[in-house]
C-alpha positions in Angstrom: -8.6 -33.6 13.9 -5.2 -34.2 12.6 -2.3 -32.4 14.2 0.1 -31.2 11.9 2.6 -29.3 14.5 3.3 -30.9 17.6 5.2 -28.1 19.1 4.0 -24.6 17.9 3.0 -21.1 19.6 0.6 -18.3 18.8 1.4 -14.7 19.5 -1.0 -11.8 20.2 0.9 -8.9 19.5 0.1 -5.4 20.9 1.9 -2.2 21.1 3.5 -2.7 24.5 3.2 -6.5 25.1 3.2 -9.9 23.5 1.5 -12.8 25.0 2.9 -16.0 24.0 1.1 -19.2 24.1 3.2 -22.4 24.0 1.2 -25.4 22.8 2.9 -28.9 23.1 1.3 -32.2 22.3 3.1 -35.3 23.8 1.6 -38.8 24.4 -1.7 -37.7 23.3 -2.2 -35.0 25.6 -2.1 -31.4 25.0 -0.4 -28.7 27.1 -0.5 -25.0 27.0 1.9 -22.3 28.5 1.1 -18.6 28.3 3.7 -15.9 29.2 3.6 -12.3 28.8 6.5 -10.5 27.1 7.4 -6.8 26.5 8.2 -5.4 23.0 11.6 -4.2 23.5 14.2 -5.8 21.7 15.8 -7.7 25.0 12.1 -9.0 25.7 11.6 -10.1 22.3 15.1 -11.8 22.1 14.1 -13.4 25.5 11.0 -14.9 23.8 12.8 -16.2 21.0 15.0 -18.0 23.4 12.1 -19.3 25.1 10.5 -20.8 22.2 14.0 -22.4 20.9 14.4 -24.0 24.2 10.9 -25.4 24.3 11.5 -26.9 20.8 8.6 -24.7 19.0 8.8 -25.0 15.3 6.0 -22.9 14.1 4.7 -19.6 15.4 1.7 -17.6 14.3 0.8 -14.2 14.7 -1.9 -11.6 13.9 -1.1 -8.9 11.4 -1.8 -6.2 13.9 -1.1 -2.8 12.4 2.7 -2.4 12.3 3.4 -3.9 15.6 4.1 -7.5 14.3 6.9 -6.4 12.3 9.4 -6.0 15.1 8.5 -9.5 16.4 8.9 -10.9 12.9 12.2 -9.4 12.1 13.7 -10.7 15.3 12.2 -14.1 15.1 12.8 -14.6 11.5 15.5 -17.0 10.2 15.2 -19.0 13.5 11.6 -20.2 13.5 9.0 -21.0 10.9 6.9 -18.1 11.2 3.2 -17.5 9.7 1.4 -14.2 9.6 -2.4 -14.5 9.6 -5.1 -11.9 8.7 -7.3 -11.1 11.8 -10.3 -11.4 9.7 -9.5 -15.1 9.2 -8.8 -16.2 12.8 -11.4 -14.3 14.7 -12.5 -16.0 17.8 -15.8 -16.4 19.1 -17.5 -13.2 20.3 -17.7 -12.5 24.1 -14.7 -14.6 24.8 -11.9 -12.2 23.7 -8.8 -11.9 25.8 -5.2 -11.5 25.4 -4.6 -15.2 26.4 -7.6 -16.6 24.9 -6.7 -15.2 21.4 -2.9 -16.4 21.7 -4.3 -20.1 23.0 -6.9 -19.7 19.9 -4.0 -18.8 17.4 -1.8 -21.6 18.6 -4.3 -24.2 18.1 -5.4 -23.3 14.8 -1.8 -23.3 13.8 -1.4 -26.9 15.1 -4.1 -28.3 12.8 -3.3 -26.2 10.1 -6.1 -23.9 10.0 -4.1 -20.8 9.2 -3.9 -19.5 5.8 -0.5 -17.7 5.6 -0.4 -14.0 4.4 1.7 -12.5 1.8 5.3 -11.3 3.6 7.7 -10.5 1.0 11.7 -10.7 1.7 13.5 -7.4 3.1 14.3 -5.9 -0.3 10.7 -5.9 -1.5 9.8 -4.6 1.9 11.9 -1.7 1.8 11.0 -1.1 -1.9 7.1 -1.1 -0.7 7.9 1.5 2.2 9.3 3.7 -0.3 6.4 3.4 -3.1 3.9 3.8 -0.3 5.6 6.8 1.3 5.8 8.4 -2.4 2.3 7.8 -2.8 1.4 9.7 0.2 3.9 12.4 -0.7 2.1 12.9 -4.0 -1.2 13.0 -2.1 -0.3 15.5 0.2 0.9 17.6 -2.9 -2.2 17.4 -4.6 -4.1 18.5 -1.2 -2.0 21.6 -1.0 -2.8 22.5 -4.9 -6.3 22.1 -3.9 -6.0 24.4 -1.0 -4.3 26.8 -3.2 -7.4 26.6 -5.6 -9.5 27.6 -2.5 -7.5 30.6 -1.6 -7.8 31.7 -5.5 -11.6 31.1 -5.3 -11.8 33.1 -2.2 -10.1 36.1 -4.0 -12.1 35.8 -6.9 -9.1 34.9 -9.0 -10.5 32.8 -12.0 -6.9 31.4 -13.3 -8.5 27.7 -13.3 -11.3 29.0 -15.7 -8.8 29.7 -18.4 -5.7 27.8 -17.9 -6.2 23.9 -17.9 -3.3 23.6 -15.5 -2.8 26.1 -12.9 0.7 24.5 -11.7 2.1 24.4 -15.1 5.1 26.6 -15.8 2.9 29.8 -16.7 0.6 29.4 -13.6 3.3 28.8 -11.3 4.6 32.0 -12.4 1.6 33.7 -11.8 1.1 32.3 -8.7 4.5 33.2 -7.2 4.1 36.8 -8.4 0.7 37.0 -6.7 2.2 35.5 -3.5 5.0 38.1 -3.9 2.6 41.3 -4.0 2.1 41.9 -7.7 -1.7 42.9 -8.0 -1.5 44.5 -11.6 -3.3 41.7 -13.9 -1.6 42.9 -16.9 1.8 42.3 -15.5 0.7 38.9 -14.2 -0.8 38.2 -17.7 2.4 39.1 -19.1 4.0 35.9 -17.5 2.1 33.6 -19.7 4.0 31.2 -21.8 3.3 31.4 -25.5 1.9 27.9 -25.5 -1.1 28.8 -23.7 -4.3 29.4 -25.5 -5.8 32.0 -23.7 -4.8 35.5 -24.5 -3.5 38.2 -22.4 -6.9 39.9 -22.3 -8.5 37.0 -21.1 -5.9 36.2 -18.5 -5.9 39.6 -17.3 -9.8 39.6 -16.8 -9.3 36.0 -14.8 -6.3 37.5 -12.8 -8.5 40.7 -11.6 -9.4 39.7 -8.2 -9.3 40.9 -4.6 -6.0 39.5 -3.4 -5.4 40.5 0.2 -2.0 40.0 2.5 -3.8 37.0 3.9 -4.3 35.4 0.7 -0.7 36.2 -0.4 0.5 34.7 3.0 -1.7 31.3 2.4 -0.2 31.3 -1.2 3.6 31.6 -0.4 3.0 29.0 2.3 1.4 26.5 0.1 3.7 27.1 -2.8 6.7 26.7 -0.5 5.4 23.4 1.1 4.7 22.1 -2.5 8.2 22.8 -3.6 9.5 21.2 -0.7 7.2 18.0 -1.1 8.6 17.9 -5.0 12.0 17.9 -3.8 11.4 15.0 -1.2 9.5 13.1 -4.0 12.6 13.5 -6.1 14.9 12.0 -3.4 12.4 9.0 -2.9 12.3 8.5 -7.0 16.2 8.2 -6.8 16.1 5.8 -4.0 13.3 3.7 -5.6 15.5 3.4 -8.6 18.4 2.3 -6.5 16.7 0.0 -4.4 14.8 -1.5 -7.5 18.0 -1.9 -9.5 18.0 -5.7 -8.9 14.6 -6.1 -10.1 15.3 -4.3 -13.4 14.8 -7.5 -15.5 11.3 -7.9 -13.9 10.4 -4.1 -14.6 11.4 -4.6 -18.3 9.2 -7.4 -18.3 6.2 -5.5 -16.8 6.6 -2.2 -19.2 5.7 -4.5 -22.0 2.0 -4.8 -20.8 -0.1 -1.6 -22.5 -0.7 0.8 -19.6 2.0 -0.2 -17.3 4.7 2.3 -16.9 8.1 1.7 -14.9 6.6 3.9 -11.9 3.8 1.3 -11.9 6.2 -1.6 -12.4 7.9 -0.6 -9.4 4.6 -0.3 -7.0 3.6 -3.9 -8.6 6.7 -5.4 -7.9 7.0 -3.8 -4.4 3.4 -5.2 -3.6 3.4 -8.6 -4.8 7.4 -9.3 -5.2 8.9 -11.4 -8.0 8.4 -14.9 -6.6 5.1 -16.1 -8.4 5.4 -19.5 -6.7 3.3 -18.1 -3.8 0.4 -17.7 -6.4 -1.0 -21.1 -7.8 -2.2 -19.4 -10.9 -3.0 -15.8 -12.3 -6.4 -16.1 -11.0 -5.4 -16.4 -7.5 -3.3 -13.2 -8.0 -6.3 -11.7 -9.3 -8.3 -12.9 -6.3 -5.5 -11.4 -3.9 -5.6 -8.0 -5.8 -9.4 -7.8 -5.4 -9.8 -7.7 -9.2 -12.6 -10.4 -9.0 -16.2 -10.3 -7.4 -16.4 -12.0 -4.0 -18.3 -15.3 -3.2 -21.2 -14.4 -1.1 -24.0 -16.9 -1.6 -26.5 -18.5 0.8 -29.5 -20.6 0.1 -28.7 -20.5 -3.6 -29.1 -16.8 -3.7 -26.3 -14.6 -4.5 -25.9 -11.9 -1.8 -23.0 -9.7 -3.2 -20.9 -9.4 -6.0 -19.1 -6.3 -5.0 -15.4 -6.5 -5.5 -13.1 -6.8 -2.7 -10.6 -4.1 -1.3 -7.7 -6.4 -2.2 -4.3 -5.1 -2.4 -5.0 -1.3 -2.0 -1.3 -0.2 -2.8 -1.3 -1.9 -6.2 -5.1 -1.8 -7.4 -4.5 1.5 -9.2 -1.8 0.2 -11.2 -3.7 -2.9 -12.3 -6.5 -0.6 -13.5 -4.4 1.6 -15.3 -3.3 -1.2 -17.3 -6.8 -2.2 -18.5 -6.7 -0.1 -21.6 -5.9 -1.7 -24.9 -6.1 -5.4 -24.4 -3.8 -7.6 -26.6 -5.0 -11.5 -27.3 -3.8 -12.5 -23.8 -7.6 -12.9 -22.1 -6.9 -16.3 -20.0 -4.8 -17.4 -17.2 -1.3 -17.7 -18.3 0.4 -21.2 -17.1 3.9 -20.1 -17.1 5.2 -19.1 -13.4 6.8 -15.8 -14.5 6.1 -12.2 -13.2 4.9 -10.9 -16.7 2.9 -13.9 -17.2 1.0 -13.5 -14.1 0.5 -9.9 -14.2 -0.6 -10.2 -18.0 -3.2 -12.8 -16.8 -4.2 -10.3 -14.1 -4.8 -7.7 -15.9 -6.5 -8.7 -19.0 -8.9 -11.0 -17.6 -12.1 -8.7 -16.9 -13.6 -9.1 -13.3 -16.8 -11.4 -14.0 -19.8 -12.4 -11.8 -19.8 -15.9 -10.4 
């Protein structure tokens, strides 16, 4: 088999250790040198010095949790780095060890058998961290809202049965009054906004429950946590706007797609970047995003047509844009972000 890289290395990255295998082919003979390093900055700098002194040109490593990131950041710019999906380079079962894994990665890299995973540049990575953290914070807000609803049901307060949004302006005023000790249903119903369709009598009947001190404590704590999380989300929104400012032209292109908001555009850019040269066609982007069926066929029989997980961070955004479809229904050849996004969104997942 043809050897593409004469001097390369494979790294098996863990939380506290990095096992490196240097593979050198000279005069038709292959030599492996394995060393173990720590994951402190000093140890990783020493690892980089060892690779450079050996004349190593290419380094591959597994995407192990978040542990690979520190190794990548220290070696980036000095060596040609390649990040591999662990599922794509799995070794033979029963022959797994740190040394064997590092050696296996180095051998695969030498023959060009590793498909590189997408590692965006620093600004895109920063934007990705912000958007993913914001998503998690929004989930936490939703969890606390669900807990408040459980508390209301436990107290037999049927506010959700007569108000479409318990956490609207009127609902929040009533919840704050409940947590502050107000028990008179008429006084609570008087806090309604004029836009509510439910009458005061209906609200008073729904707010008539058995609210104890325990319920009031839970409501106050959940409401306070939600308020804090909403302030945190607002801070993240401001930071995202600042970090995404250099990509405003790309955002302006993406929002022209029906269903794509500015928030969704930020998420899409954070997940796939703005350089579309890494995707040969829009079909490749659809496959990477998990919007087309997987290929699972044996003996002429299709075993499964289910969608792959794909990029979970951006997948909801792609589906949110799959509303009114314009005339664009085929792959767009232009290598622009908006063109690739159009091609990825407006092509239905088809069976193979």
